[in-house]
N, C-alpha and C positions, 0 to 999 in steps of 0.2 A: 484332421489332417494339418490344419494350420498350426496347431500346437506342436506337432512333430517337426514341421519345417522351421518354425521360430526357435524351438528348443534345440533342435539339431544344429542350426546355424550358430546360435550363441555358444553352445558347448564346443563346437568346432573351433571357434575363435579362441575360447579359453584354453583348449587343448594345444592350439598352435603357439600361443604366447607363454604358457606355463608348462614347462617340460615335466615338472613333478606331477601335475594333474594328468598329463598325457600318460606317464608311466603308471599312474594309479588307475585311471579310468579306461584308457583305450583297450587294454586286454578284456576288461569287463564288458565293454560295448561289443567287442568281437564275440565274446563267449555268449552274450545274450542272444545272438542269432542262432545258437544251437538249441534254444528252447522252443519247442513247437508252440505256435500261437494257440492251438487248441488246449494246451496245458494251462495257459494263462487266462483264457476267456472265462472259465467258470469262476475263477477267483475275482475277476472284475465284476461279475454279476453279484457276487457276495458283497464286495466293497461298495459298488455304485448302485446296485439294484437293477431292476429292469428298466428299460427306457433307452434314451439316446446316449448317455455317457459311456456305457461299456463299448458301444460301437465306435464312438469317437476316440476312445482310448486305444482300442485295438488298431484302428486306422493310423492314429498318431504314432504308435509304437513301431508299426511297419515302415512308415515314412522316415522315422527318426534315423535309422541306421544308414541308408544311402546318402542322406543329407550330411551327416557328420563325416563319414569317410570321404566323400567327394569334395566337401568344402575344405577339409584339412589338406587334401592333396592339391587343391587349387591354390590355397594360401602358400603352400610350399613351392609351387611352380614358378614363383616370381624370381626373376633374374636378380641375384644378390648385388650385382654391380649397379643396377638401377637404384636399389635401396641405399648402397654406399654413397652414391652421388647425392641423393636426397639428404642423407645424414650430413654430408659435408656442407650442404647448404642450410644446415640447422633446421631441417624439417623434424617435426615431432613424430612420435609413434602414431598418433591419431591421424596426422596428415599423410604419413606413409601408408597407413591402412586405407584411408579414404580415397587416396589418389592412385595408389599402385596395387596394393594387395587385394582389396575388394574387387576392383574391376578385373584383375587377373584371375580371381577365383570364380567369377560369374559363369564361365563356360562349364567348369566342373560342377558348380552348384546346380546349374540347370540340367546337367546330365543326371545327377542324383535325384533331382526333382521329377524328371520324366520317368525314372524307374519307380520312385516313391508314389507318384499319383496313381499309376496303374496298379501297383500293389495295394494301395489304400482301398481300392474297390474290393479286393480279396479280403482285406482285414475287416471292412464293414460287413461283408457277407458272413464271415465267420462269427462276428459279434451277433449278427441276427440269427444264425443257426443255434447259438448257445442260449440266448435269452432275449428274444424279442417277440412282440405280438403283431408286428407289421414289417413290411419291407420285402425286398426281392429274395433275400436269403430265407426269411420265414416262409415266403410263398413256395420256395423250392422244397423245403423240408416237409411242409404240409402236402404239397402236390406229390412228392415222392411217396409219402405214406399212403396216399389214396390212389397210387398208380396212375397219376395224371401226367404222363411223360410230356404231353403237349405243353403244359404249364411250366414244367421243369425246363424244357428247351427254350420256351419264351423268356423265362427268367435269365437263363444263361445268355441268350441273345441280347437282352436289355443290359445286363452287366457288362458284356463285351462292348456294346455301343457306348456305355457310360465311360469305360476305360479308354476307349478311342477318343471320345470327346475331351476328357481330361488331358490326355496326351497332346491332342491338337491345340488346346488352349495353352498348355505349357510351352509348346513349340512356338506359338504365336508370340507369347510373352518373351521367350528367349530371343526371337528375331528382333523384337522391339528394343529390348535391353542391350542386345549385343550388336546393334546397328553400327556402332563405332568401329567394330572389328572388320577389317577388310578381309576378303577371301584369302589373301596371301598370309596375313597374320594368323588366321585360323589354322592354316596348313602348317605354319612354322611353330605354332604353340607347342611347347614341350621339347622342341629340338635343342640340343646343346649348340652353342655358337662357337 
């Protein structure tokens, strides 16, 4: 999942700053969401073998999309008048990014992260369905084949709790990182002035 977050954030920054890259990659990123994860999972087993890496890759791919889209939107949400003022004060692109664009994009980034972390549980489960010898997804497949619905439901419950836990951790991180935003500025974010 961390690979999807870091990769998605870095690509979002590149897409924001390089319009040619945006025109080339953004449609492909959108189109990639039309491919079912089940279609990719067997290929990942062939490429990476059985074990941890196919699960990590599927979870990372699922997290990647909401991070990219939300971060690009967050970077675009900056008031350009603020950027113009900083440019008139000879601020560099790096300074503008660090002091204005990155902080302004954090609410959008965390929105994508909250969606991504919950979906990463689904991705890891799909990875376990296709090619694993352990894990809750594997337990679900084995229990379903043996008509052990109690274990299937227990696995579903544990996966749901894991998704809720990841969402709660992300929400706590969001509150800590965005402590500087007042309730009023959160409500005003995105409104034209």
